[in-house]
C-alpha positions as CSV (number, residue, x, y, z in Angstrom):
1,M,60.8,-26.8,100.6
2,K,57.6,-27.3,98.6
3,R,54.7,-29.1,100.3
4,I,52.3,-30.3,97.6
5,F,49.4,-32.8,97.5
6,T,48.8,-34.0,94.0
7,I,45.4,-34.7,92.6
8,V,44.3,-36.2,89.3
9,A,40.7,-35.5,88.4
10,A,38.2,-36.5,85.8
11,L,34.7,-35.0,85.1
12,L,32.2,-37.5,83.7
13,M,29.1,-36.3,82.0
14,T,26.3,-38.8,82.5
15,A,23.2,-39.3,80.3
16,S,19.8,-40.4,81.6
17,T,16.9,-42.3,80.1
18,W,14.4,-40.3,82.1
19,A,12.3,-37.6,80.4
20,Q,13.8,-35.0,82.7
21,S,17.6,-34.7,82.6
22,P,19.3,-34.9,86.1
23,E,20.6,-31.6,87.6
24,K,24.0,-33.0,88.5
25,M,27.4,-34.1,87.0
26,S,29.6,-37.0,88.1
27,Y,33.2,-36.2,89.2
28,Q,36.1,-38.4,90.1
29,A,39.6,-37.6,91.4
30,V,42.7,-39.5,92.7
31,V,44.4,-37.9,95.7
32,R,48.1,-38.4,96.6
33,N,50.3,-37.0,99.4
34,T,53.7,-35.4,99.2
35,N,55.4,-38.8,98.9
36,N,53.2,-39.6,95.9
37,A,51.4,-42.2,98.1
38,L,47.6,-42.6,97.7
39,V,45.4,-41.0,100.3
40,A,43.3,-44.1,100.7
41,T,40.1,-44.9,102.7
42,Q,40.0,-41.4,104.1
43,A,37.5,-38.5,104.2
44,V,38.6,-35.4,102.3
45,G,37.0,-31.9,102.2
46,M,36.2,-30.5,98.8
47,Q,34.7,-27.2,97.5
48,I,33.6,-27.2,93.9
49,S,32.9,-24.0,91.9
50,I,31.5,-23.5,88.4
51,L,33.2,-20.4,87.0
52,Q,31.7,-18.5,84.0
53,G,33.9,-16.8,81.4
54,G,37.5,-17.9,82.4
55,V,39.8,-19.4,85.1
56,T,39.2,-16.3,87.3
57,G,35.6,-15.9,86.1
58,T,32.4,-15.4,88.1
59,P,31.5,-18.3,90.3
60,V,27.8,-19.0,89.3
61,Y,27.6,-22.1,91.6
62,V,29.6,-23.2,94.7
63,E,29.1,-26.3,96.9
64,T,31.0,-28.3,99.4
65,Q,31.2,-32.0,100.0
66,T,33.1,-34.4,102.3
67,P,33.5,-37.6,100.3
68,S,35.8,-40.5,101.2
69,T,38.5,-42.0,99.1
70,N,38.5,-45.8,98.3
71,A,41.5,-48.2,98.6
72,N,42.9,-46.8,95.4
73,G,42.7,-43.1,96.6
74,L,39.7,-42.5,94.3
75,V,37.0,-40.2,95.4
76,S,33.7,-40.0,93.5
77,L,31.0,-37.5,93.9
78,E,28.1,-35.8,92.1
79,I,28.3,-32.1,91.5
80,G,24.9,-30.6,92.3
81,T,24.1,-32.7,95.3
82,G,26.5,-31.1,97.9
83,T,26.0,-28.4,100.5
84,I,25.2,-25.2,98.5
85,V,27.5,-22.2,99.3
86,S,26.1,-20.0,96.6
87,G,24.2,-20.1,93.3
88,D,21.7,-22.5,91.8
89,F,22.9,-25.4,89.7
90,T,19.6,-25.8,88.0
91,T,19.6,-22.2,86.5
92,I,23.1,-22.3,84.9
93,D,22.7,-21.4,81.2
94,W,25.3,-23.7,79.7
95,A,24.8,-22.2,76.2
96,N,25.5,-18.7,77.4
97,D,29.3,-18.8,77.8
98,I,32.3,-20.9,78.4
99,Y,32.6,-22.6,81.9
100,F,35.4,-23.8,84.1
101,I,35.3,-26.2,87.1
102,K,37.4,-25.2,90.1
103,T,38.1,-27.7,92.8
104,E,39.7,-27.0,96.2
105,T,40.6,-29.9,98.4
106,D,41.6,-30.5,102.0
107,P,43.1,-34.0,102.2
108,T,42.5,-34.0,106.0
109,G,38.8,-33.8,105.6
110,G,38.4,-30.2,106.8
111,T,37.9,-26.8,105.0
112,T,41.6,-25.7,104.9
113,Y,41.8,-26.2,101.1
114,T,45.5,-26.7,100.1
115,I,44.9,-28.2,96.6
116,T,43.4,-26.0,93.9
117,G,42.8,-26.9,90.3
118,T,40.9,-25.2,87.5
119,S,40.1,-26.6,84.1
120,Q,37.7,-25.7,81.3
121,L,34.6,-27.7,80.6
122,M,35.6,-28.4,76.9
123,S,32.1,-29.8,76.1
124,V,28.8,-28.4,77.3
125,P,27.1,-30.9,79.6
126,Y,24.8,-32.4,76.9
127,A,22.0,-33.7,79.0
128,L,21.7,-30.4,80.8
129,H,21.9,-28.3,77.7
130,A,19.4,-30.6,75.8
131,K,16.7,-29.8,78.4
132,T,16.1,-26.5,76.5
133,A,14.2,-28.6,73.9
134,E,11.5,-28.9,76.5
135,S,10.6,-25.2,76.0
136,I,10.2,-25.4,72.1
137,T,6.6,-24.3,71.2
138,G,4.7,-23.9,67.9
139,T,3.4,-26.1,65.1
140,V,4.8,-27.6,61.9
141,D,3.3,-26.2,58.7
142,Y,2.7,-29.2,56.4
143,T,0.4,-27.5,53.9
144,E,1.0,-28.9,50.3
145,T,1.9,-26.0,48.0
146,D,3.2,-28.0,45.0
147,P,0.8,-28.5,41.9
148,E,-1.2,-31.7,42.2
149,Y,-2.0,-33.9,39.2
150,T,-5.8,-34.5,39.0
151,G,-6.1,-36.1,35.6
152,W,-6.5,-39.7,36.9
153,D,-10.0,-41.0,37.0
154,K,-10.2,-44.2,39.2
155,S,-13.2,-45.4,37.2
156,T,-11.6,-45.1,33.7
157,G,-7.9,-45.8,34.5
158,I,-4.9,-43.8,33.3
159,A,-5.8,-40.6,31.5
160,I,-2.4,-40.2,29.7
161,T,-1.9,-42.1,26.5
162,E,1.3,-43.7,25.2
163,S,1.7,-41.1,22.5
164,Q,1.4,-38.4,25.0
165,I,4.2,-40.0,27.1
166,T,6.4,-40.2,23.9
167,D,5.7,-36.5,23.4
168,L,7.2,-35.8,26.8
169,V,10.6,-37.1,25.7
170,H,13.2,-34.3,25.6
171,T,16.4,-34.7,23.5
172,V,19.5,-32.9,24.9
173,D,22.2,-31.9,22.5
174,T,25.4,-33.1,24.1
175,D,27.6,-31.3,21.5
176,T,28.7,-28.2,23.4
177,H,31.7,-27.3,21.4
178,L,32.0,-24.2,19.2
179,D,33.4,-24.6,15.7
180,A,35.1,-21.8,13.8
181,A,31.7,-20.5,12.5
182,G,30.3,-20.4,16.0
183,V,33.4,-18.4,17.3
184,T,33.1,-16.0,14.4
185,A,29.3,-15.6,15.1
186,L,30.3,-14.5,18.7
187,G,32.5,-11.7,17.3
188,F,35.8,-13.4,17.8
189,T,38.4,-14.3,15.3
190,G,38.3,-17.9,14.4
191,G,41.3,-20.2,13.9
192,A,44.5,-21.0,15.8
193,H,45.9,-18.4,18.2
194,T,49.5,-18.4,19.3
195,V,50.2,-17.2,22.9
196,D,53.6,-15.7,23.7
197,T,54.6,-17.2,27.0
198,D,57.7,-15.1,27.4
199,T,56.4,-12.4,29.8
200,Q,59.8,-11.2,31.2
201,L,61.4,-7.9,30.3
202,D,65.1,-7.8,29.8
203,E,67.2,-4.8,30.9
204,A,67.0,-3.2,27.5
205,A,63.2,-3.4,27.4
206,V,63.0,-1.9,30.9
207,D,65.3,1.0,30.0
208,A,63.3,1.7,26.9
209,F,60.0,1.8,28.9
210,V,61.5,4.1,31.5
211,A,62.9,6.5,28.9
212,N,59.7,6.5,27.0
213,N,57.6,7.4,30.0
214,G,59.8,9.9,31.7
215,Y,60.6,7.9,34.9
216,L,63.9,8.5,36.8
217,T,66.4,5.7,36.9
218,S,68.1,6.9,40.1
219,F,67.3,8.8,43.3
220,T,69.4,11.8,42.1
221,E,67.3,14.9,41.4
222,V,67.9,15.7,37.7
223,D,65.4,18.3,36.5
224,G,64.0,20.1,39.6
225,S,60.5,18.9,38.7
226,I,58.1,16.9,40.8
227,T,55.9,15.7,37.9
228,N,58.0,12.7,37.0
229,E,59.1,11.3,40.3
230,I,57.7,9.8,43.5
231,E,58.7,10.9,47.0
232,L,57.4,9.1,50.1
233,P,56.6,11.2,53.2
234,T,58.7,10.4,56.2
235,T,57.6,9.9,59.8
236,A,59.5,9.8,63.0
237,N,57.1,8.0,65.4
238,T,54.0,5.8,65.2
239,G,51.0,8.2,64.7
240,D,53.0,10.9,62.9
241,M,51.5,12.2,59.6
242,S,52.9,14.1,56.7
243,Y,51.3,16.6,54.2
244,W,52.6,18.2,51.0
245,N,53.0,22.0,51.6
246,G,53.5,22.8,48.0
247,T,57.2,22.5,48.1
248,S,58.1,19.4,50.2
249,W,56.6,16.9,52.7
250,A,56.0,18.5,56.1
251,L,55.8,16.4,59.3
252,I,52.8,16.6,61.7
253,A,54.1,15.0,64.9
254,S,51.8,12.7,66.8
255,T,50.3,14.0,70.0
256,P,49.7,12.1,73.3
257,N,46.8,14.3,74.1
258,E,43.6,12.3,74.5
259,G,40.8,13.7,72.3
260,A,43.0,16.3,70.5
261,T,41.7,17.6,67.1
262,L,43.7,18.2,63.9
263,Q,42.8,21.7,62.7
264,M,44.2,24.2,60.1
265,V,45.9,27.0,62.0
266,G,47.4,29.7,59.7
267,G,47.2,27.2,56.8
268,V,49.1,24.6,58.7
269,P,47.5,21.3,60.1
270,T,47.9,21.5,63.9
271,W,46.8,19.4,66.9
272,T,44.6,21.5,69.2
273,G,42.7,20.8,72.4
274,G,42.7,17.4,74.2
275,T,43.6,16.4,77.7
276,P,47.3,16.2,78.8
277,P,48.4,12.6,79.5
278,P,48.8,11.5,83.2
279,A,52.2,12.1,84.8
280,I,53.9,10.8,88.0
281,G,52.5,12.7,91.0
282,D,49.0,13.3,89.5
283,F,46.0,12.5,91.7
284,T,43.6,10.3,89.8
285,D,41.6,7.0,90.0
286,G,41.8,6.7,93.8
287,G,45.5,7.4,94.3
288,I,48.7,9.1,93.1
289,V,50.3,8.1,89.7
290,I,53.6,6.3,90.3
291,W,54.1,4.9,86.7
292,V,52.8,5.7,83.2
293,D,52.9,3.0,80.6
294,P,55.3,4.3,77.9
295,T,53.5,2.3,75.2
296,D,50.3,4.4,75.2
297,N,50.9,7.3,77.8
298,S,47.3,6.9,79.1
299,H,47.5,4.0,81.5
300,G,49.7,3.0,84.4
301,L,49.6,2.5,88.2
302,V,48.5,4.6,91.2
303,V,49.5,4.1,94.8
304,D,47.0,4.2,97.7
305,M,46.7,7.5,99.7
306,N,47.2,5.6,103.0
307,D,48.9,2.5,104.4
308,L,46.7,-0.6,105.0
309,S,48.9,-1.7,107.9
310,S,52.1,-0.7,109.7
311,S,52.9,-4.2,111.0
312,A,51.6,-7.0,108.7
313,Q,53.1,-10.3,107.9
314,W,53.5,-11.6,104.3
315,G,52.1,-15.0,105.5
316,C,52.4,-18.7,104.7
317,I,56.0,-19.3,105.6
318,Y,57.5,-22.5,104.2
319,T,54.7,-22.5,101.6
320,D,55.8,-22.0,98.0
321,I,53.3,-19.9,96.0
322,P,53.6,-20.9,92.3
323,G,53.6,-17.9,90.0
324,A,54.1,-15.2,92.7
325,D,57.7,-14.4,91.6
326,G,56.9,-11.6,89.2
327,T,59.2,-8.6,89.6
328,T,58.3,-6.2,86.8
329,I,56.0,-3.2,87.2
330,G,52.4,-4.4,86.9
331,S,53.1,-8.0,87.7
332,G,51.9,-7.5,91.3
333,A,48.3,-8.0,90.1
334,Q,49.0,-11.6,89.1
335,N,51.3,-12.2,92.1
336,T,48.5,-11.1,94.4
337,I,46.0,-13.4,92.8
338,D,48.4,-16.4,93.2
339,I,49.2,-15.5,96.8
340,V,45.5,-15.3,97.8
341,A,44.8,-18.5,96.0
342,G,47.6,-20.4,97.8
343,C,47.6,-18.6,101.2
344,T,44.3,-18.0,102.9
345,T,45.6,-16.4,106.1
346,P,43.5,-13.3,106.9
347,G,45.2,-10.0,107.6
348,T,48.3,-10.8,105.7
349,A,49.8,-8.2,103.2
350,A,48.1,-9.5,100.0
351,D,44.8,-10.2,101.8
352,L,44.7,-6.6,103.1
353,C,45.1,-5.3,99.5
354,V,42.4,-7.4,97.8
355,N,39.9,-6.6,100.5
356,S,40.6,-2.8,100.4
357,T,37.9,-0.4,99.0
358,S,40.1,2.7,99.3
359,G,39.0,5.6,97.1
360,G,35.9,3.6,96.1
361,Y,37.9,1.0,94.2
362,S,38.1,-2.7,95.0
363,D,40.9,-3.9,92.6
364,W,43.9,-3.0,94.8
365,F,46.9,-5.4,94.8
366,L,50.2,-5.8,96.5
367,P,52.9,-4.1,94.3
368,S,55.8,-6.1,92.8
369,I,59.4,-5.3,93.9
370,D,60.0,-3.2,90.8
371,A,56.9,-1.1,91.4
372,L,58.2,-0.4,95.0
373,I,61.5,0.7,93.6
374,Q,59.6,3.0,91.2
375,V,57.9,4.6,94.2
376,Y,61.3,5.0,96.0
377,N,62.8,6.7,92.9
378,N,60.0,9.3,92.8
379,L,59.3,9.3,96.6
380,S,59.5,13.1,97.0
381,V,57.1,13.9,94.2
382,I,54.7,11.1,95.3
383,N,54.6,12.0,99.0
384,N,54.1,15.7,98.2
385,A,51.1,14.8,96.0
386,I,49.7,12.4,98.7
387,T,49.8,15.0,101.5
388,T,48.5,17.7,99.2
389,N,45.4,15.6,98.4
390,G,44.7,14.6,102.0
391,G,46.6,11.3,102.4
392,T,49.3,10.1,104.7
393,S,52.9,10.1,103.3
394,I,54.8,6.9,102.7
395,D,57.0,6.2,105.8
396,I,60.8,5.9,105.8
397,A,60.3,2.2,106.7
398,W,60.2,-1.3,105.3
399,Y,57.3,-2.1,102.9
400,W,56.3,-5.6,101.6
401,S,56.2,-6.4,97.9
402,S,54.2,-9.3,96.3
403,T,57.4,-10.8,94.9
404,E,58.2,-14.1,96.6
405,Q,61.9,-15.0,96.9
406,L,61.8,-18.5,98.5
407,D,59.2,-20.6,100.3
408,Y,60.1,-18.8,103.6
409,T,61.1,-15.3,102.3
410,A,59.6,-12.5,100.2
411,F,61.2,-9.3,98.9
412,A,60.7,-6.0,100.8
413,T,62.1,-2.4,100.2
414,H,63.2,0.1,102.8
415,F,62.4,3.7,101.8
416,I,65.5,5.3,103.2
417,Y,68.1,3.7,101.0
418,G,65.9,1.8,98.5
419,N,67.6,-1.5,99.3
420,V,65.9,-4.7,98.5
421,V,66.0,-7.6,101.0
422,G,64.4,-11.0,101.3
423,E,62.5,-11.1,104.6
424,A,61.0,-14.0,106.6
425,K,57.3,-14.2,105.5
426,S,55.8,-14.8,109.0
427,W,58.5,-13.5,111.3
428,S,58.7,-9.9,109.9
429,A,56.0,-7.4,110.4
430,M,56.1,-4.5,107.9
431,Q,54.2,-1.7,106.2
432,V,51.6,-2.4,103.5
433,R,50.4,0.0,100.8
434,G,48.4,-1.2,97.8
435,V,48.5,-0.1,94.2
436,R,46.0,-0.4,91.3
437,A,46.0,-0.1,87.6
438,F,44.2,2.8,85.7
């Protein structure tokens, strides 16, 4: 069962007649409860963030306020006047990037924010951006550089006579057409010219042209010669190349080796050197490779060398997390972002992953259910690599995934049979091990 408070918000940019633009923006929102009834005449807790670069961008300014709604459920506030959490509103460079406004609301007036909304500031706050004009320096060069008429003597009157003015009259010949004599003078043949508008070749004309120039009329080899035919090189995969070896086209297969060089070896172009692509079981980028992206053979996922917990809850039972239902390998990253945004309980599975700095990396996330199945399918190779490189092997136990099933269950996998089960989010304590992309 979904428990949702709805909120309709409007951001109003206000102008000022003062010489100095105000360092604040007006903001209004309408708050409704789960029954779509207005939350009227009631204090609500709000946290407002200005994000730079995107919906998950860097918060350059964060503040909190506790405004009260009116009889219509409308709350009004001025961003820039609240209790500062971080950043400086007056130093935001509005011309430097795109910006988003993120609001988090607690309809009960506290700091347990259950409503989150993010939208782009489609127009740069004009009054704030315009303040850059205050820093313009320099002078305007108004030196006259055009020639100046100095022939007028105030004591004697106009110095130009009527005849001189008449002499200034310029007659333009408006007859711009060329006659036959003019065309001939330019080296062209004068007179009428007939243009043949029939530009199509019939079959007989095409056959005559082909026969006259030695082209083949079929794909059948007729003379054993390569001088009068065109043959296209063939490739098997993207990245393959072909070269003419003097007799036929020879294929140079593409190589997955990063940094490999194409060199002549024994008169044959050959890929040499390079680094072998990563493989499942390799130790790299803070963990053990569990999956390699088949589209480029150089990126994929690694699993942490150690568990983050042996008895953690998924958290937020009876709370639906929109977007946290991705199952495919790699979708755990977005699942985790959605879980943390909608479920702020510390110590839960996703929270443990996003706060991990294992191996010197801070971008760990809770794997999707398909990623856990991938680990199970290669468990022997992966566990051998983990213990070889000083980690603790994955237990034959239940592990949480980031894939939500219902508002009260999430998927987990047991590493003895590889079975997938929906478990109660806050009643089941399970193992947690993070993954990250490389």
